[in-house]
C-alpha atoms as an extended CHARMM CRD file, in Angstrom:
* protein
*
       114  EXT
         1         1  MET       CA            100.2160000000      138.7020000000      171.4990000000  PROA      1               0.0000000000
         2         2  LYS       CA             98.2900000000      135.6980000000      170.5790000000  PROA      2               0.0000000000
         3         3  LYS       CA             99.9470000000      133.2830000000      168.1090000000  PROA      3               0.0000000000
         4         4  ASP       CA             98.1550000000      132.3650000000      164.7880000000  PROA      4               0.0000000000
         5         5  VAL       CA             97.5040000000      128.4330000000      165.0890000000  PROA      5               0.0000000000
         6         6  PHE       CA             97.6070000000      126.3520000000      161.9440000000  PROA      6               0.0000000000
         7         7  LEU       CA             96.8090000000      122.6990000000      160.7930000000  PROA      7               0.0000000000
         8         8  SER       CA             98.6930000000      121.2450000000      157.8840000000  PROA      8               0.0000000000
         9         9  ILE       CA             97.3220000000      117.7870000000      156.7200000000  PROA      9               0.0000000000
        10        10  THR       CA             99.4000000000      115.4560000000      154.4190000000  PROA      10              0.0000000000
        11        11  GLY       CA             99.1590000000      112.2410000000      152.9430000000  PROA      11              0.0000000000
        12        12  LYS       CA             97.0980000000      110.3720000000      150.3280000000  PROA      12              0.0000000000
        13        13  ALA       CA             93.5460000000      108.9180000000      150.5020000000  PROA      13              0.0000000000
        14        14  SER       CA             92.1890000000      106.2980000000      148.1920000000  PROA      14              0.0000000000
        15        15  ILE       CA             88.5980000000      107.5900000000      147.1240000000  PROA      15              0.0000000000
        16        16  ASP       CA             85.6880000000      105.8120000000      145.3940000000  PROA      16              0.0000000000
        17        17  GLY       CA             85.0100000000      108.5090000000      142.8270000000  PROA      17              0.0000000000
        18        18  GLU       CA             86.4260000000      111.2720000000      140.7380000000  PROA      18              0.0000000000
        19        19  LEU       CA             86.2170000000      115.0930000000      141.6220000000  PROA      19              0.0000000000
        20        20  ASN       CA             85.3030000000      117.8040000000      139.6170000000  PROA      20              0.0000000000
        21        21  PRO       CA             88.1330000000      120.4010000000      139.9760000000  PROA      21              0.0000000000
        22        22  GLU       CA             85.6750000000      123.1350000000      139.3040000000  PROA      22              0.0000000000
        23        23  LYS       CA             83.4940000000      122.4070000000      142.1980000000  PROA      23              0.0000000000
        24        24  GLU       CA             84.2030000000      123.3260000000      145.8910000000  PROA      24              0.0000000000
        25        25  ILE       CA             84.3370000000      120.3520000000      148.1220000000  PROA      25              0.0000000000
        26        26  SER       CA             83.8920000000      119.7470000000      151.9140000000  PROA      26              0.0000000000
        27        27  VAL       CA             86.0970000000      117.1270000000      153.4870000000  PROA      27              0.0000000000
        28        28  ALA       CA             85.3490000000      115.4050000000      156.8880000000  PROA      28              0.0000000000
        29        29  PHE       CA             88.1740000000      113.3750000000      158.6810000000  PROA      29              0.0000000000
        30        30  LYS       CA             87.0960000000      110.9180000000      161.0710000000  PROA      30              0.0000000000
        31        31  ARG       CA             90.5890000000      110.8300000000      162.7040000000  PROA      31              0.0000000000
        32        32  LEU       CA             93.7340000000      112.7570000000      162.2270000000  PROA      32              0.0000000000
        33        33  GLY       CA             97.2290000000      111.9130000000      163.7180000000  PROA      33              0.0000000000
        34        34  ILE       CA             99.3960000000      114.7870000000      164.6390000000  PROA      34              0.0000000000
        35        35  TYR       CA            103.0470000000      113.8650000000      164.0890000000  PROA      35              0.0000000000
        36        36  LYS       CA            104.8630000000      117.0990000000      164.3760000000  PROA      36              0.0000000000
        37        37  THR       CA            104.2820000000      120.5940000000      165.9850000000  PROA      37              0.0000000000
        38        38  GLU       CA            106.3220000000      123.5390000000      164.7790000000  PROA      38              0.0000000000
        39        39  TYR       CA            106.6440000000      126.8190000000      166.7870000000  PROA      39              0.0000000000
        40        40  THR       CA            107.7110000000      130.2740000000      165.7180000000  PROA      40              0.0000000000
        41        41  ASP       CA            107.6300000000      133.6100000000      167.2080000000  PROA      41              0.0000000000
        42        42  GLU       CA            104.4890000000      134.3570000000      165.2580000000  PROA      42              0.0000000000
        43        43  ASP       CA            102.5910000000      131.2190000000      164.9360000000  PROA      43              0.0000000000
        44        44  VAL       CA            102.2210000000      127.3780000000      165.7750000000  PROA      44              0.0000000000
        45        45  THR       CA            101.6770000000      124.7810000000      163.0260000000  PROA      45              0.0000000000
        46        46  TYR       CA            100.4110000000      121.0720000000      163.7180000000  PROA      46              0.0000000000
        47        47  LYS       CA            101.3560000000      118.6860000000      160.9950000000  PROA      47              0.0000000000
        48        48  ALA       CA             98.8540000000      115.9350000000      160.7650000000  PROA      48              0.0000000000
        49        49  ARG       CA             98.1160000000      112.7710000000      158.7470000000  PROA      49              0.0000000000
        50        50  ASN       CA             94.7870000000      111.1450000000      158.0270000000  PROA      50              0.0000000000
        51        51  LEU       CA             94.5230000000      107.9660000000      159.9860000000  PROA      51              0.0000000000
        52        52  ASP       CA             90.8280000000      106.8680000000      158.9660000000  PROA      52              0.0000000000
        53        53  ILE       CA             87.9170000000      107.1410000000      156.4890000000  PROA      53              0.0000000000
        54        54  ILE       CA             87.3310000000      110.6890000000      155.0230000000  PROA      54              0.0000000000
        55        55  THR       CA             83.9430000000      111.8500000000      153.5730000000  PROA      55              0.0000000000
        56        56  ILE       CA             84.0630000000      114.2670000000      150.6420000000  PROA      56              0.0000000000
        57        57  VAL       CA             80.8090000000      116.1550000000      149.7620000000  PROA      57              0.0000000000
        58        58  THR       CA             80.6260000000      118.0660000000      146.3910000000  PROA      58              0.0000000000
        59        59  GLY       CA             77.2870000000      119.3380000000      145.5150000000  PROA      59              0.0000000000
        60        60  ASP       CA             74.8930000000      116.4070000000      145.9090000000  PROA      60              0.0000000000
        61        61  ASP       CA             77.6850000000      113.7480000000      145.6880000000  PROA      61              0.0000000000
        62        62  VAL       CA             79.1070000000      112.1700000000      148.7400000000  PROA      62              0.0000000000
        63        63  ILE       CA             82.5890000000      110.2270000000      148.0410000000  PROA      63              0.0000000000
        64        64  LYS       CA             84.0720000000      108.0700000000      150.6910000000  PROA      64              0.0000000000
        65        65  GLY       CA             87.8540000000      107.5500000000      151.2770000000  PROA      65              0.0000000000
        66        66  LYS       CA             90.2530000000      105.6830000000      153.1800000000  PROA      66              0.0000000000
        67        67  PRO       CA             94.0460000000      106.5720000000      153.9860000000  PROA      67              0.0000000000
        68        68  LYS       CA             96.9330000000      105.0870000000      152.3810000000  PROA      68              0.0000000000
        69        69  LYS       CA             98.2320000000      102.4770000000      154.5110000000  PROA      69              0.0000000000
        70        70  SER       CA            100.6540000000      103.9910000000      157.3240000000  PROA      70              0.0000000000
        71        71  SER       CA            104.0200000000      102.3710000000      157.9900000000  PROA      71              0.0000000000
        72        72  GLN       CA            104.6360000000      100.5280000000      161.2730000000  PROA      72              0.0000000000
        73        73  SER       CA            106.9220000000      103.3850000000      162.1410000000  PROA      73              0.0000000000
        74        74  GLN       CA            104.1420000000      105.8950000000      161.6880000000  PROA      74              0.0000000000
        75        75  VAL       CA            101.6810000000      104.0350000000      163.5800000000  PROA      75              0.0000000000
        76        76  LEU       CA            104.3540000000      103.7430000000      166.4830000000  PROA      76              0.0000000000
        77        77  ARG       CA            104.8640000000      107.4270000000      166.3970000000  PROA      77              0.0000000000
        78        78  PHE       CA            101.1520000000      108.2420000000      166.4620000000  PROA      78              0.0000000000
        79        79  LYS       CA            100.7960000000      105.7820000000      169.4490000000  PROA      79              0.0000000000
        80        80  LEU       CA            103.7340000000      107.5410000000      171.2510000000  PROA      80              0.0000000000
        81        81  ARG       CA            102.1510000000      110.8870000000      170.6350000000  PROA      81              0.0000000000
        82        82  ASP       CA             98.8440000000      109.4010000000      172.2390000000  PROA      82              0.0000000000
        83        83  LEU       CA            100.7400000000      108.3120000000      175.2820000000  PROA      83              0.0000000000
        84        84  TRP       CA            102.6310000000      111.5830000000      175.5780000000  PROA      84              0.0000000000
        85        85  GLU       CA             99.3950000000      113.5850000000      175.4100000000  PROA      85              0.0000000000
        86        86  GLN       CA             97.6450000000      111.4190000000      177.9860000000  PROA      86              0.0000000000
        87        87  GLN       CA            100.6720000000      111.2740000000      180.6150000000  PROA      87              0.0000000000
        88        88  TRP       CA            103.6030000000      113.5740000000      179.7900000000  PROA      88              0.0000000000
        89        89  SER       CA            102.7420000000      116.6700000000      177.6840000000  PROA      89              0.0000000000
        90        90  SER       CA            102.7110000000      119.0600000000      180.7990000000  PROA      90              0.0000000000
        91        91  GLU       CA            106.1360000000      117.9180000000      181.3940000000  PROA      91              0.0000000000
        92        92  ILE       CA            108.1620000000      117.4820000000      178.3110000000  PROA      92              0.0000000000
        93        93  GLU       CA            107.7970000000      118.6230000000      174.4620000000  PROA      93              0.0000000000
        94        94  PHE       CA            107.0060000000      115.7380000000      172.2430000000  PROA      94              0.0000000000
        95        95  GLU       CA            110.2240000000      115.3230000000      170.1220000000  PROA      95              0.0000000000
        96        96  PRO       CA            112.4280000000      114.7080000000      173.2500000000  PROA      96              0.0000000000
        97        97  PHE       CA            109.9140000000      112.3780000000      174.6350000000  PROA      97              0.0000000000
        98        98  TYR       CA            109.4800000000      110.5290000000      171.2070000000  PROA      98              0.0000000000
        99        99  GLN       CA            113.4350000000      110.1740000000      171.2190000000  PROA      99              0.0000000000
       100       100  LYS       CA            113.7270000000      109.0360000000      174.7210000000  PROA      100             0.0000000000
       101       101  GLU       CA            110.9700000000      106.3430000000      174.1470000000  PROA      101             0.0000000000
       102       102  LEU       CA            112.5590000000      105.2380000000      170.8960000000  PROA      102             0.0000000000
       103       103  SER       CA            115.8810000000      104.7560000000      172.7480000000  PROA      103             0.0000000000
       104       104  LYS       CA            114.2340000000      102.4950000000      175.2260000000  PROA      104             0.0000000000
       105       105  ILE       CA            112.7120000000      100.3810000000      172.4960000000  PROA      105             0.0000000000
       106       106  ILE       CA            116.0500000000       99.9870000000      170.6580000000  PROA      106             0.0000000000
       107       107  GLU       CA            117.6540000000       99.2570000000      174.1820000000  PROA      107             0.0000000000
       108       108  GLU       CA            115.1660000000       96.3240000000      174.7640000000  PROA      108             0.0000000000
       109       109  VAL       CA            115.8220000000       95.1020000000      171.2990000000  PROA      109             0.0000000000
       110       110  ASN       CA            119.6660000000       95.3210000000      171.8530000000  PROA      110             0.0000000000
       111       111  ASN       CA            119.2900000000       93.4210000000      175.1100000000  PROA      111             0.0000000000
       112       112  LYS       CA            117.6030000000       90.4640000000      173.4040000000  PROA      112             0.0000000000
       113       113  LEU       CA            120.5520000000       90.0070000000      170.8320000000  PROA      113             0.0000000000
       114       114  LEU       CA            123.1450000000       87.4150000000      171.4710000000  PROA      114             0.0000000000
């Protein structure tokens, strides 16, 4: 049986105009970062965060937006996910890979301490 696949997008974007809640809108993301994948017996959900500009179209109006600044730890997580996707996704799930890579980084810092 084929699983349902979902995308859940979180975060805030600063936009350069107001929206009319009574109008439908279309939103285009330039770039999203997937920070978590959740599996159940019935479905898969990808949790994503906006990483770049967005474009909102409502009627004849076009509104631009940009994401709230990501923390350094969020940027690191996204970069490690990129590395995992490029080199390791066929060998290990992301979360164990992420924990292993963080442990390496922590160990490097520990080794630099007096």
